N, C-alpha and C positions, 0 to 999 in steps of 0.2 A: 145681454149685458147692457146696462145703462151707460150713458156717457160719463157720469160721475164715477162709476166703478172702473171704467177703462182709464180715466184720468188718475185714479188712485193707484192702479197697477203700474201705470207709467211712472208716477212719482216715486213709488217704491223701487222700481227698477233703476231709475236714475240715481236714487240715494245709494243703492247697493253698489253701483259702478263707481260713484264718488268715493265711497268707503274703501272699496278694493284698491283703487288707484292711490288713495292717501296712505293706506297701509303699506303698499309696495314702496312708495316714495320714502316713507319713514324707515322702513327696513333697510333700504339702500343707504340712506344717510347714516343710520346707526352702524352699518357694516363698515363704512369708510371713515367714520369718526370715532368709533369705540376705542377706548384705551384698555389694554390688557394690564390689570393691576399688578400682576407678578412681574411682567416686563418693566413696568414703571418703577417698581420697588428696586429691581436690579439696577436700572439706570440711575436711580437716586443714590443707591449704595456706592456705585462707582464714581459718581460726581462728588459726593461728600467726602469720601475717604478712599482715594484711588490707591490701588496696589498694582503690582506687576501683572497679576492675573485678574481676570474678571470674576466677580462673585458668582457662586453657584448656590441656588436655593436648595436647602437640605430639609426644610420642614416648613409647613404652613398651616395656618388656622388652628393654633393650639391655645384655646382660651383667649386671653387678651394679647397674645402674640400672633401677629398676622403673617410675618415671613421671617425666616432665619436663613442667612446666607453665610458662606465661608469663602475666604480667599487668603491663601498663605497662612499667616498666623493671626488673622483677624476674623472675628465672628461678629456679623452685623445682624441686628434684630430690629425689626419694625414692630412696635407694640402700640397698644392704645391704653389710655388712662381715662377712667370715668371721673366725674365730679367737677368738670369745668363749668364755668358760668353759662356757657351755651352748649354744653354737651361734652363729647369725647375729644381728646387731643391725641394725635399720633406722634410718636417719638422714634427717631432713628438713633439707636444706641449701638456704639461700636466698642467691642471688648478686645483688648490685646493683653494676653497673659493674665486673664482674670480681672483686669481693671478697666474701667471706662476710659476710653481714649478720646471719644468724641460723642457729643449729644447734640442732635439737631431736631427741631420741631418739624412735624409733617403736617398732614391735613388737619384742619381744625376750623371752628367757627368762632373762636374766642376773639374778643376785642382787645385784650390786654397782653397778647404775646409780645408786642413791641416793647411794652414796659418790662417784661421779663428779660428781653434781650438787652435793653438799655441798662438794667441793673445787674447784668452779667450773671443772671440766675443759672444758666446752663453750665457755666464754668465751675460752679460749686460741686458738680458731680464728677468732674474730670479727676482721674487718679483714684477714685473710690473703688474698692473691691465689692464683690457681690454680697458680702456680709454686712455692708454698711447699712445703717438705719436711715434710709432715704427720707422717711417721714419726719425725721428730726432736722433735716436741712431747712434753714430759715426760708420761708416764702417771701414773696415781694408784697409789701404793703400796697393795698389797692388792687392787687391781682391775686388774692388769696386762693380763690377757687381755681384759677388757671394754673397757679403754682401747684396746687394739690393734684390736679389732673396730670401734670407732667411728672410729678413724683410717683403717682400711681402707675404711669406708663413705664418709668424707669424701674420701678419695683418689679413689675411683671417681667420685664426683660432680664433683670438680674436673677430672679427666681428661676426662669427658664435656663439661663446660662449655668447657674449653680447645679441644677438638676441634671442637665445633659452634658456638661463639659467638665465640671469639677468632680471627677470620680464617677460620672454618670455613663450613659450608654456610648458616648463618643470618646470618652477617656482622654480628653485634652487636659 
């Protein structure tokens, strides 16, 4: 073997060791910093709409519905709505006796969610039942696409609730 061949083999071996160590370090960092999305959804359900009992996830990953949880007489649904200015918007929708009791925005990349909050957009959904035409709720001027994404997320949650709780499989 020539000197340049030996040097090339040495360089490849050093590169492999660096790649191995880097992979192990990244794996450890991920292990200690990773967030369980299901546990995070339960934590958020409990923080937004506390009840005497902790929420229990009863369904997950059903179309635009990410998680469904129950606690006492509350059904909490984390859904996503498409059509936002910068993509999807997640919404936490809480139902009590077939009506929306609370709506809170979840993960998003939208710029105008603050405008929705300032215009009390989310309050327009409170008290509405699952048969409401959410698409007819007035959006916020200057945040039309963000408004539409939230309406789509609420519609997905309401359709799930109607199908599974109003005479559906859970019979609530």
